[in-house]
NURO-854847 format. One line per 5 residues: number of its first residue (from 1); their letters; for each residue x, y, z of C-alpha. Coordinates in pm, 1 decimal, decimal comma. Last residue first. Layout:
N
NUM	A	X:Y:Z | ...
This chain:
387
387	XXXXX	-3515,2:4030,8:1692,4 | -3425,9:4120,1:2017,3 | -3117,7:3963,0:2263,6 | -2827,7:3980,3:2076,2 | -2540,8:3969,6:2334,9
382	XXXXX	-2330,9:4268,1:2315,5 | -1961,8:4089,9:2364,8 | -1689,4:4154,1:2620,4 | -1425,2:3907,5:2750,7 | -1351,0:3693,9:2438,7
377	XXXXX	-976,7:3591,1:2463,1 | -774,3:3520,9:2110,8 | -469,1:3282,1:2208,3 | -447,8:3173,1:1852,6 | -544,7:2775,7:1965,9
372	XXXXX	-841,2:2953,0:2083,9 | -966,4:3161,1:1809,1 | -923,3:2860,9:1610,3 | -1129,3:2657,4:1800,7 | -1386,9:2915,0:1784,6
367	XXXXX	-1353,4:2924,8:1417,1 | -1410,0:2551,9:1417,6 | -1725,5:2517,4:1667,4 | -1884,7:2800,4:1441,1 | -1832,4:2568,7:1135,4
362	XXXXX	-1963,2:2268,3:1335,9 | -2249,2:2458,0:1414,1 | -2341,7:2558,0:1096,4 | -2254,0:2217,1:925,0 | -2483,0:2064,2:1221,2
357	XXXXX	-2772,2:2288,6:1177,6 | -2791,9:2219,5:827,2 | -2780,0:1831,6:877,5 | -3063,5:1886,3:1151,2 | -3279,0:2094,9:897,4
352	XXXXX	-3231,4:1866,5:618,3 | -3337,3:1578,7:859,2 | -3637,7:1773,5:955,6 | -3726,4:1835,7:619,8 | -3675,2:1451,5:527,2
347	XXXXX	-3939,0:1353,9:748,3 | -4248,5:1458,7:549,5 | -4105,1:1730,9:260,6 | -4219,3:2072,2:322,6 | -3851,9:2188,5:438,7
342	XXXXX	-3702,7:2029,5:139,0 | -3700,5:2315,7:-72,2 | -3514,8:2501,4:238,2 | -3288,8:2235,6:334,4 | -3152,8:2175,1:14,7
337	XXXXX	-2809,4:2271,9:101,6 | -2811,8:2052,3:432,6 | -2946,1:1803,5:223,7 | -2671,5:1817,4:8,7 | -2394,8:1795,1:260,8
332	XXXXX	-2565,8:1456,1:391,8 | -2567,7:1300,3:32,5 | -2200,2:1411,3:-16,8 | -2120,4:1241,2:317,8 | -2318,0:918,3:213,5
327	XXXXX	-2108,9:943,5:-137,6 | -1807,8:969,6:19,7 | -1849,3:654,5:254,5 | -1987,2:446,5:-78,7 | -1672,0:558,3:-275,4
322	XXXXX	-1459,2:491,0:48,9 | -1570,8:151,2:46,5 | -1490,1:75,0:-317,9 | -1101,6:136,5:-252,1 | -898,9:260,1:-555,1
317	XXXXX	-1066,5:619,0:-704,8 | -1205,9:699,8:-356,0 | -908,5:665,9:-112,8 | -810,7:1051,8:-207,2 | -1188,7:1151,2:-142,4
312	XXXXX	-1225,9:946,7:174,8 | -928,4:1122,8:362,6 | -1068,6:1451,6:242,3 | -1368,0:1386,3:377,9 | -1275,1:1228,4:718,3
307	XXXXX	-1031,2:1484,1:744,4 | -1294,1:1767,8:779,1 | -1518,8:1589,3:999,8 | -1222,1:1513,1:1245,4 | -1135,3:1853,0:1257,9
302	XXXXX	-1493,5:1984,5:1283,0 | -1550,0:1732,1:1596,8 | -1266,2:1829,9:1778,9 | -1463,5:2039,5:2016,0 | -1643,8:1703,1:2079,9
297	XXXXX	-1275,8:1633,1:2179,9 | -1242,8:1849,7:2435,1 | -1586,8:1913,2:2601,8 | -1763,4:1578,9:2607,5 | -1431,9:1382,5:2565,6
292	XXXXX	-1194,1:1534,6:2796,9 | -1472,0:1613,3:3046,1 | -1601,7:1240,9:3071,8 | -1237,7:1140,7:3089,1 | -1142,6:1374,9:3382,1
287	XXXXX	-1512,6:1268,6:3547,6 | -1422,3:873,0:3527,9 | -1121,7:958,5:3773,6 | -1030,3:1315,4:3934,1 | -661,5:1266,5:4078,9
282	XXXXX	-538,6:1002,9:3843,3 | -802,8:1082,5:3562,0 | -592,8:1440,5:3500,8 | -845,0:1654,1:3309,7 | -952,3:1819,7:3622,9
277	XXXXX	-576,5:1946,7:3616,8 | -656,5:2195,8:3297,4 | -880,9:2379,4:3505,5 | -727,9:2746,4:3303,8 | -729,1:2551,3:3004,4
272	XXXXX	-1098,1:2456,0:3076,9 | -1211,9:2791,3:3116,0 | -1027,6:2895,7:2756,2 | -1204,8:2600,9:2602,2 | -1523,3:2718,2:2714,1
267	XXXXX	-1458,6:3058,8:2576,2 | -1363,2:2965,0:2256,0 | -1615,8:2711,9:2194,5 | -1882,0:3001,4:2341,8 | -1753,6:3236,7:2130,7
262	XXXXX	-1758,2:3056,2:1815,1 | -2085,2:2883,9:1873,3 | -2261,6:3265,7:1918,5 | -2111,9:3415,5:1618,8 | -2179,8:3099,9:1402,5
257	XXXXX	-2552,8:3076,9:1545,9 | -2583,0:3461,8:1491,1 | -2482,6:3477,5:1128,9 | -2724,6:3138,8:1070,1 | -3049,5:3303,3:1198,2
252	XXXXX	-3246,0:3386,1:1575,1 | -2981,9:3181,7:1761,4 | -3094,1:3113,0:2130,4 | -3449,2:3067,5:2033,6 | -3643,9:3264,5:2342,2
247	XXXXX	-3617,6:3132,6:2679,6 | -3813,1:2942,8:2948,9 | -3588,0:2812,5:3265,6 | -3733,7:2497,8:3433,4 | -3626,3:2341,1:3755,6
242	XXXXX	-3787,5:1985,8:3705,3 | -3495,0:1888,1:3497,0 | -3232,6:1886,2:3803,1 | -2884,0:1857,0:3681,6 | -2578,1:1789,7:3935,8
237	XXXXX	-2262,9:1942,3:4013,1 | -2096,7:1728,2:4281,8 | -1820,2:1840,9:4539,0 | -1453,4:1778,4:4592,0 | -1365,5:2169,9:4545,8
232	XXXXX	-1262,7:2111,4:4178,3 | -1599,5:1997,2:4110,9 | -1726,6:2333,9:4202,3 | -1476,2:2503,3:4004,3 | -1545,6:2298,1:3755,7
227	XXXXX	-1952,1:2390,8:3712,0 | -1853,6:2769,7:3794,8 | -1612,4:2787,1:3453,7 | -1877,2:2578,8:3254,1 | -2178,9:2856,7:3374,9
222	XXXXX	-1952,3:3155,8:3351,0 | -1780,7:3076,8:2976,5 | -1420,1:3179,0:3005,8 | -1218,1:3496,3:2908,3 | -1340,1:3694,2:3219,4
217	XXXXX	-1161,0:3382,0:3454,8 | -1513,4:3389,6:3713,4 | -1426,4:3443,2:4117,0 | -1491,1:3137,6:4305,5 | -1807,4:3054,1:4459,5
212	XXXXX	-1815,6:2724,1:4673,8 | -1910,9:2919,7:5011,9 | -2230,7:3057,5:4833,0 | -2345,7:2677,5:4766,6 | -2420,3:2691,7:4387,4
207	XXXXX	-2725,4:2711,5:4115,8 | -2767,5:2739,2:3776,1 | -3019,7:2864,8:3508,7 | -2983,5:3029,8:3179,8 | -2608,7:2976,7:3206,1
202	XXXXX	-2615,9:2582,8:3178,1 | -2386,7:2367,4:3282,1 | -2117,0:2113,6:3119,5 | -1964,9:1798,0:3215,4 | -2233,8:1693,0:3469,7
197	XXXXX	-2128,3:1528,3:3821,3 | -2127,3:1169,3:3964,2 | -2289,9:899,7:3770,7 | -2610,8:991,4:3810,5 | -2538,6:1359,3:3717,0
192	XXXXX	-2347,3:1225,5:3367,1 | -2695,5:1013,8:3255,5 | -2899,8:1305,3:3351,2 | -2682,9:1538,7:3161,2 | -2670,1:1320,9:2869,7
187	XXXXX	-3068,1:1321,2:2834,4 | -3016,3:1723,7:2858,8 | -2778,5:1751,8:2594,6 | -2997,6:1548,7:2336,4 | -3347,6:1753,9:2434,0
182	XXXXX	-3104,5:2077,4:2385,6 | -3000,9:1954,3:2029,1 | -3348,1:1893,4:1933,7 | -3487,7:2245,5:2051,4 | -3209,4:2384,9:1830,7
177	XXXXX	-3262,8:2166,0:1501,9 | -3639,3:2297,1:1589,4 | -3578,7:2674,8:1646,4 | -3315,9:2711,8:1361,3 | -3570,1:2848,4:1061,3
172	XXXXX	-3685,6:3126,2:1308,6 | -3912,7:3152,0:1585,7 | -4153,3:2900,3:1707,6 | -4130,9:3016,3:2142,5 | -4094,6:2847,8:2474,7
167	XXXXX	-3746,5:2685,1:2403,8 | -3669,9:2526,4:2741,5 | -3341,9:2540,4:2952,4 | -3336,5:2287,1:3233,4 | -3186,1:2388,5:3576,9
162	XXXXX	-2802,7:2292,5:3681,9 | -2729,1:2191,1:4042,6 | -2405,5:2331,8:4234,7 | -2234,2:2180,7:4560,9 | -2404,4:1824,8:4598,3
157	XXXXX	-2205,9:1609,7:4866,1 | -2414,7:1746,0:5107,4 | -2729,3:1628,2:4973,1 | -3040,0:1840,5:5082,1 | -2898,3:2091,0:4801,1
152	XXXXX	-3056,2:1909,3:4533,7 | -3441,1:2049,7:4698,4 | -3288,8:2396,2:4643,5 | -3317,0:2373,6:4281,8 | -3655,4:2245,4:4253,7
147	XXXXX	-3754,5:2490,6:4513,3 | -3615,1:2769,0:4291,4 | -3764,7:2654,8:3983,3 | -4124,1:2658,7:4147,5 | -4275,0:2943,7:3989,5
142	XXXXX	-4098,7:2844,7:3628,4 | -3802,2:3075,3:3536,5 | -3831,5:3326,8:3243,5 | -3456,3:3368,0:3092,9 | -3419,7:3641,3:2859,2
137	XXXXX	-3254,5:3841,0:3175,2 | -2987,4:3544,4:3244,2 | -3032,1:3340,1:3540,1 | -2767,4:3258,8:3814,5 | -2882,2:3104,0:4174,9
132	XXXXX	-2635,3:3156,0:4479,8 | -2753,0:2947,9:4776,6 | -2662,9:3070,4:5119,4 | -2783,9:3365,9:5049,5 | -2633,3:3753,1:5097,6
127	XXXXX	-2553,9:3855,4:4743,8 | -2382,6:4198,6:4726,8 | -2030,1:4030,9:4668,9 | -2186,8:3848,6:4432,8 | -2290,7:4128,0:4213,4
122	XXXXX	-1958,3:4236,7:4150,9 | -1821,8:3898,9:4079,3 | -2113,5:3875,3:3847,6 | -2057,6:4188,2:3667,7 | -1659,0:4121,2:3612,5
117	XXXXX	-1739,0:3778,4:3434,8 | -2026,1:3927,0:3212,8 | -1767,9:4144,9:3065,5 | -1652,7:4515,5:3122,0 | -1878,6:4745,8:3009,4
112	XXXXX	-1847,0:5068,3:3208,4 | -2071,4:5215,2:3463,4 | -2144,0:4939,3:3615,7 | -2515,0:4969,1:3762,6 | -2626,4:4772,9:4075,7
107	XXXXX	-2975,5:4715,3:4106,6 | -3094,1:4558,4:4408,6 | -3447,7:4455,2:4342,2 | -3766,1:4422,8:4559,8 | -3784,0:4807,6:4557,8
102	XXXXX	-4035,1:4878,1:4318,6 | -3875,9:4627,0:4103,8 | -4046,0:4755,9:3743,6 | -3891,3:5080,5:3818,8 | -3556,5:4972,8:3914,2
97	XXXXX	-3508,3:4780,2:3630,0 | -3677,8:4995,5:3405,6 | -3414,0:5252,9:3480,0 | -3101,7:4994,9:3464,3 | -3207,9:4886,2:3164,4
92	XXXXX	-3302,3:5200,4:2961,1 | -3026,1:5160,4:2708,2 | -2657,2:5210,7:2747,0 | -2563,4:4925,0:2996,1 | -2262,0:4948,2:3135,3
87	XXXXX	-2274,9:4550,1:3226,1 | -2609,8:4637,6:3456,2 | -2584,0:4393,6:3787,0 | -2933,8:4261,4:3901,3 | -2952,6:4132,6:4244,0
82	XXXXX	-3277,0:3962,9:4411,3 | -3277,2:3860,5:4768,6 | -3495,1:3560,1:4861,1 | -3578,9:3423,1:5207,9 | -3602,0:3067,2:5240,9
77	XXXXX	-3758,8:2822,0:5042,3 | -3827,7:3032,8:4763,7 | -4139,6:3076,5:4533,8 | -4059,8:3308,0:4256,5 | -4321,7:3628,0:4175,3
72	XXXXX	-4026,0:3845,7:4194,0 | -3852,1:3716,0:3967,9 | -4092,6:3702,6:3690,0 | -4179,0:4048,3:3711,9 | -3791,9:4152,1:3697,5
67	XXXXX	-3753,0:3927,0:3405,0 | -4064,6:4049,6:3229,0 | -3947,3:4408,2:3304,5 | -3608,9:4333,4:3199,2 | -3634,1:4211,5:2821,4
62	XXXXX	-3660,1:4480,6:2632,3 | -3430,4:4727,5:2804,9 | -3158,0:4430,5:2829,6 | -2855,8:4671,3:2744,3 | -2601,5:4409,0:2910,7
57	XXXXX	-2775,0:4220,9:3210,4 | -2602,8:4012,1:3506,4 | -2879,6:3837,6:3704,7 | -2817,3:3713,2:4069,6 | -3063,8:3527,9:4247,8
52	XXXXX	-2970,4:3494,6:4623,9 | -3163,9:3205,7:4857,6 | -3180,8:3174,3:5234,0 | -3171,8:2769,0:5285,3 | -3493,9:2653,8:5463,4
47	XXXXX	-3389,0:2389,1:5746,5 | -3484,3:2037,2:5714,4 | -3217,0:1890,3:5553,6 | -3239,9:1518,8:5440,5 | -2956,2:1280,5:5397,5
42	XXXXX	-2944,7:1217,8:5032,2 | -3032,4:903,0:4895,5 | -2825,6:846,5:4598,5 | -3004,2:637,9:4256,9 | -2842,8:339,6:4203,0
37	XXXXX	-2613,7:348,1:3906,4 | -2711,5:77,9:3586,8 | -2924,9:360,8:3418,3 | -2582,8:582,9:3468,7 | -2366,1:334,9:3325,3
32	XXXXX	-2590,8:289,0:3007,9 | -2681,8:615,3:2961,3 | -2294,3:712,8:2987,0 | -2192,8:432,4:2768,5 | -2411,3:501,4:2471,8
27	XXXXX	-2336,8:900,9:2541,3 | -1960,7:819,2:2497,0 | -1984,3:545,2:2209,2 | -2217,2:722,6:1992,8 | -2142,5:1083,2:1912,7
22	XXXXX	-1841,3:1172,4:2040,5 | -1642,0:825,0:2005,1 | -1811,3:754,1:1719,4 | -1663,0:1115,9:1552,0 | -1351,7:1007,9:1682,7
17	XXXXX	-1343,2:665,5:1509,1 | -1427,9:819,4:1209,2 | -1150,6:1046,2:1269,5 | -919,4:793,0:1331,8 | -1001,0:574,6:1049,8
12	XXXXX	-1006,3:837,5:776,8 | -647,7:939,9:899,6 | -524,3:578,6:871,7 | -605,7:541,3:551,8 | -461,0:861,4:421,6
7	XXXXX	-184,5:830,2:554,1 | -183,1:432,8:397,4 | -306,7:552,8:29,6 | -15,1:865,0:97,1 | 250,8:579,1:151,2
2	XX	146,4:350,8:-104,6 | 12,0:17,7:7,6
C-alpha cells in the first residue's frame, strides 16, 4: 500500500473513530452506566436556605421588566434576595429594572462595559444568600424553579445544580434543530449526574453553595467555569430537569448561530485550560475522561469531519468502501444545502434541517477552536437578545 494511501486510510479511520466516540460510544456508555447506578439517597436537611438570585445584563431594556416581574413572583425555600447587575448598559435597562422592581430588586449599575464575569463577581459581593442562583435576563423561570434547585442541596455531596432550559417560542429556521440539540444534551446531563457530576452547565439557570463560589476568569464561560470550580473543590455538580427556564430561540439566524457558537467554544476551551488539572484521571477518575470527551474532543469534531472527507476523497479512486462513504457524506451535505426546498417534505425536511444545523454548528466550532489556539480571548461582547 503506497504511503499516501496508508496515511489517508489511517486518517479516515482515526477521524471516524473520533466522531463515533463523541456521538455514539460516549453517550451510550454514560447512559448505560448511569442506568445501572442506583440513585443516591441524600441526607435530608429540614432548614430552608436563604437564596440570592443574581442576573447580569447588558442592554436588556426589552427584556428586563418581564424578568423582574418573573423573579419577584418566584417561590423560594427561604428568604429571597434579587440582585441585578447592569454591565455598562447604554439603554434604559437600569431605569426599567428599578421601576418594575419597586424596591424588591437591588440594582447595581456598572459604569463601564467590562464583561459578564466582572458583573457576576460584583453582584456576588452583594449577595447574602446561602444558595446563589444565576440566571439570564432572557430566561423566565417556572414558579417553583428555585424550590426544585434547592431541594438538591439537601444532599451534602452536591455543591451545584443546573436547571433545564426549554425553548418557549417557535421563531426562525433554527428553532427545531436547537430544541433537538437541547433535548439530547439534557438526556446526557441526566446520565452524567447519576454517575457523579455533569460536564456542562447552563447559564440560563444554575445554583451553587455560596461558600463554593470562586471569581470567574474573564475569558471563560461563567457556567462551565463555575461548574468546574465546584467539582475542583470536591463537590458534585448535578442536573435537575424539573427546575425549568423558558427561553427564546438562542440563535435567530445563521450569522447569529455562527457568532454565538464561536464565542462559546473559544471561551469554554479557555476555561478548561485554566482548570486543566481536572483532566487528570489519576486525581479525578471518570470525570476527567468524561470532561475530555464531552468538552475537548467534541470541540475537535469539525477537524475530524474535514479529515474524513479529505481522506475518503483521496481513497475513492482505489477503494470501493471509500466511494460509498464519500457518497454518503456528499448526500448529507446536499441535504444541508437543500434544507429550504425540502422543508415541506415529511421526514426529509426535519433531517435536512438537522444536517444544516450540524454544518453551521461545526463551522462555528472550528472558528472558536481557531480563536482559542491563536490565544484570542473574548471578554466583552454585546449579546443579541432582540429580533
